[in-house]
N, C-alpha and C positions, 0 to 999 in steps of 0.2 A: 253239482248234484249228478249222480250216477243213475242210469236206468235200473241196474240191479241194486236191491237192498238186502239180499240173503235172508230176509224175514220169512220167505216161503221154503226154505231149505228144510225145515222140519215137518213139512206136509201140512201146514196150517197157512191160512190166509186171512186177509183182514176183511170185515164187513163194513159196508157204509154205515156211518154213525157209531162205529166202535165195536169191538169185540173181535174174536178170531174163532174160526172153526176149521175142521179139517177139509182139505181140498177135495175130499171124497163125499162131502156133505151134499145131499140132495139140492139144497138151496144154491150151492156153487155149481153143481152139474147143470142145473136149470139156467143159471146165469151164463155158463159156457155155451149152451145151446142157443140162447138168445144172442149172444156175442157172435157165434158162428153164423147165425142167420143174418145178422147185420153185415157181416163180412161178404157173404154170398150176394146180398142185396146190392152192396157196393160194387161187387164184380159185375152184376147185372147193369148197374147204373154206368159203370165205366164203358159199357158197350152202347149205351143209349144218350151219350152226352149231347148229340145233335138233335135229339127228339126232346124238346123242351116240356112237353106234356108229361112224358114218362119220366123224365129226369127229375122234374119238380115233385112228382108224386114220390118217387123212391127217397129223394133227400129228405123229405118230410117224415117218411117212415123211419129213416135211419135215425133221425132226432127223437122220434117217439120211442124208439128202442132204448135209447139212453134213458129216458124216463122209467121205463120197464125195468131195465137193469138195476136202477137205483132202488126201486121197490122190491124187487126180487132179492137183492143183495143187502137189504136193510137189516141191521142189527135189531133183534128183538129188545135189547137193552136201550135203544134210542131214547133220549130224554124228551124230545119234541115229536109231535105227530107228523105223518107225511103230508105234503102238500100236493093236491092234484095238478097235474101237467108238470110237476117238477121232480117229484120222486114217488109219484103215485098215479097210475094209469086212470084216467077219468072217463066216465060214460060218453063225454062228447068225443073223446079219442076214438071210441069204438064206432060212434055214429058217423064221425068223418070217414072212416073206412068204408062204411056202408054207402055213403053218398059218392065216394070215389068209384066203388065197384058198380054202382048204377050208372054213373057216367061213362065209364069204360065200356060196359056192357051195351049201352045205347049206340056206340060207335061201329059195331059190326054184328053180324049174325053169329050167335054162340054155335058151337059145333054140335051136332046132334048125335055124335059117336064118341067113344073114348078117344082121346088125343094121345098120340105117341110122341113124347118129347124128342126134340132133336130137329124140328124143321128149319131152325136157325139157331146159330150160336147165341144171338141175343135172348131168344125165348128159353133156350135150354138153361142159360145162367139162372134166369128167374124161376124155371121149374126146379132146379137144385135148391135155390133159396126157399121155395115153397115146401119142399120135402123136409128141409131142416126146420122150417117153422112148424111143421106138423109134428116133428119129434119133440120140439120145444112144448108144443101144446100137451102132448101126451105126458112128458115129465112134470109139466105144471100141475096136471091132475093129480099124478103119482106123489108129487111133493106137498099137496094139501093146498095149493093156490086156489082151488074152487072155493074152499071154506074161508080161506084168509084174506082174499081179494076178489071182489065182485067183477073186476074187469080185465084181469090178466088173461084168463082163459078165453073169453069172448073176443078179446083183441086178437090174440093169436089165431083163433078160428077164423075171424074176417080177414086177418092178414093173408092167410094161406089161400082164401078165396079170392082176394085182391091180386096176389101174384099169380095165380092160375089164369085170371081174366087178363092182366096185363101181358102174360106171356102169349096168349092168344092174340091180343091186340097187336103186339110187335111182330108176330108171325106175318101179319098182313098178306101180302101177295103170295108168299109161299104157301100159306094155308088155302087160299083160294085156288091156286095152281093144283095142289094136291087133289083137292075135292073135284076139281074138273076132270083130272086125269084118272081118278079112281074108277 
């Protein structure tokens, strides 16, 4: 089996559960944003492998995003309905993010001013992932996923909050030092 299939050479791509659409379709664009977010989360995670707490959170999110990409990339012609936590984002997935945000936020005092990204490479990678997730959220709204899925937009919204919180958490001492020297 080869990596390349040449099926995409005509500007069309396959959907999950059948059918093909233009690579310029909003559904594919949104899936690309989510894929990009997952890649940047992976970059952030690669900088945090020694931090089991942060690493475990990020690997769970990367797996959640597979579920979201399946939902977003699902064919409208699919013969069977989506299954929560397999190819449909569930309300529990959103609630789990909220619980993680609360846990992270309890570990440090939240900054009282705007944060300038770049205090550390570890946090900066998470801030880039957050910005990509925000773009995915905007495109989910443009794509109509507010109407067609009750959990895609809330999940992306909470995920950006989680990534912001985790970035502040991993800044750790550099954030404290900056506040003392300000």
